[in-house]
N, C-alpha and C positions, 0 to 999 in steps of 0.2 A: 504493500500500500504506500510505503514511503517512497519507493522508487517510481511508482506511477503517479505520485502526488495526489493520492486519494485521501480526502479529508475524512476523519473519523467522526462522522455525524450520523446519528441514528434517528430516522423518522418512524413514526408509528411503533413506539417501543413495545407495546403489548404484543403486536403481531410478530415483531422481531424476536421477542423472548419465546413465544409459543413455537415459532419456527425452529428455534434452537432446541427446545425441550423435545418436541415430537421427532425432530430430525436426529437428535442424539440417541433417543431410545431406539429408533429404527436402525441406526448404524451399529450400535452395540449388539442388538439382537441378531442383525444380519451377519456380523463377523463371528459371533458365537455359533450361529447356525452352520456357517461354513466349516468351522473347526470340528463340529460334531457330525455333520453329514458331508456330502460332496458339494463342490462349488456349484455345479449345474442344478442340483436339487434345491440348494439354498436360494439361488437366484430365482428359481421358478416359484417358490413359496413367497419370497419377498415381493415378487412382481405380480402378486394378486392385488397389489395396491390400486390399480385403476378402478377396480370394482368398488373399493372403499372411497376413492376420490369421487366417483359418480354419486355414491350413496350419501356421503357427507356433504357434497356440493348441493344436492337436492334438499337435504334436511336442514343444514345449517347456513348455507350461503346463497340459496335461491338461484343457483346456477342452472342455465338452460341445458337440456339434454336433447341431442339430435338423434334421429332414427339411425343414421349410419354409425353413431357412437354405440348404440345399443346392439346393432347387428355385429359390430366389431367386437364388443364385449362378449357376445355369445360365442363367436368363433374362438376367442381367446380362452373363454371358460371351458369350452369343449377340449381345447388343447391342454389346459391345465389338468382336466380330469384324466385324459390319456396319460399324461406324464405322472400324475399322482398314482394312477393304477399300476404303473410300472414301478412298484415299490422296491423290490429287492429286500435287503436287510438294512434298515435304518433306525436310528434312535429316535423315539417319539419326541423326546425333549428338543432335538434339533428341528423337527418339523414344527413344533409349537413356537419355538423362537423365530423361525422363518415367517410364520404366519403373523406373529405379533409385529415383526418388522414391517410386513405388508400393511397391517392396519395402521401403525404409527406413520408410515410413509404416506398413506392416503390422506391423513389429516395434515401432515407436514407440507404436502404439495400446495395446499390451499394457502398456507401462510407464507410459503416461498413466493407464490405469485403476488400476494398482498404486499409483502415486504419489498419485492422487486419493483413495485410501481414507483416508489419514492426513494429507494436506496440503491447504491451501487452494488453490483453483483458480489463484489468482494465483502462488502459490509453484510450482505444477506448470509453468505456462507460463514462469516465470522461468528454468527450466532451459534451455529452448531459447534464451532471450534472452541469457543469460550465456555458455553454451557456444557459441552461434551466433557470438559475436564472433571466435572462432578461425577461423571459416570465411569471414569477410569478405573476405580477400585472394583467395579462390577464387571469389567470387560475381560478379565483374565480367566482362562479355563485350564487348570492344571499347571504344571511346571513351565516356566518361561525361561528360555535360554537366550540371553543377550550376547551377541557376537557381531563381528564386522559384517557378515553376510546378512544377518537379520536386520541390522541397522540400515544397510543399503536397500533392502527390500521394503522396509517401512517407509523410508524416504521416497522411494519410487512410487509406492502406493499413495502416499500423501500428495505427490506431484500430480498424478493422474486423477486422483479424487478431486483435488482442488480445481483442476482444469475442467473436469466434467461438471462440477457444481457451478462453476463460473458461467459456462455456456448455457447450463440449464436455467439458471436464474435470469440470464439475459433473454433466453427464448420464451420464458413464461410471461414476458411483457406483451407478447404478440399473439398468444394462443390461450384458450381456456384451459383450466387445470385438468379437465376431463380429457380433452383431446391431446394435450401434451403428455399426460401420463400414459395414455394408450400407445402413443408413439414410442414411449419408453420401453414397451414390451420387446422391442428389437434386441435389447440386451440379453434376453433369454437364449435365442438361437446363437447369438454371437458368443456368449459365455460358454454355451455347450460346445461350440466349435473349438474354442480356445482350450477348453478342458480336455478335449480329445487330443489336440495337437501338443499342448504343453504338459499336461498332467497325466496323459495316457488313461483318462477315465473312460469307461465303456458304458454305453447306453443301449438298451434293447429297442425293438421296433416300435413299441408303444410310445417311447420317449420321442423318437424321430417323428412319428405321426403327430404327436402333440405340438412339436415345434413348427411343423408345416401348417397346422391349423392356426397357430398364433401368427405366423407370417401372413396367412390369408386375412386374418383380422386386421393386421396392420395395413394391408392393401385396401381393404374396404374403408378403413378410417381415413386414409390419405386421398383416395381417388373417387370414392362414391359420395357424391354430394346430395344429401337429402335434407329437406327443410326440417325444422324442429317439429316435434309431434303436435304440440299446441302452444298457444300463447302463454299458458300458465305454468309450463314446465321450464 
């Protein structure tokens, strides 16, 4: 922020704090889920959040829902069912943490968008960084071995996470929380592909079918333009 001459000014403090709280809970649960399950499975459970974005948007924020959003969500939901049905042997605690991450992310997305309206993207992400410090004691699972390799990996994760959060906060200025979160489903097939290439994780046919359904949902959301269902939604 100092290098880019970004002033430390926070507008809408309540939204900024809530963005940090829900975002921190989501991230801690997500990384714990990865440590207990596979990265592909954790990202799948975390990425149930568009359903919660749409639900919370309708209940708490009076956000409009379009028919193509609903069709897209249905495709993605079917994809998630296929992936979830391909269970294998996984710890139920990891599944629960992944789902909690999705629920928390669903609420966090709305506050990301509200905060990004009047704050610089770096300020928006700073909420999760500062408030996230409170959650540090709860983010460890088992023995932690600090060495040069682990430090380099953490710094690398931090860099890419910051970049992703920066462009996400910038993008939410121009799209609704529901549409932006559905587009975010793309990280499921991308993470799955990288899990296979980098981590040598294996996935069965149901998992592959599920990712295809999710990609179809993304295409529907991006290219099928349908008016909102009615004026009251």
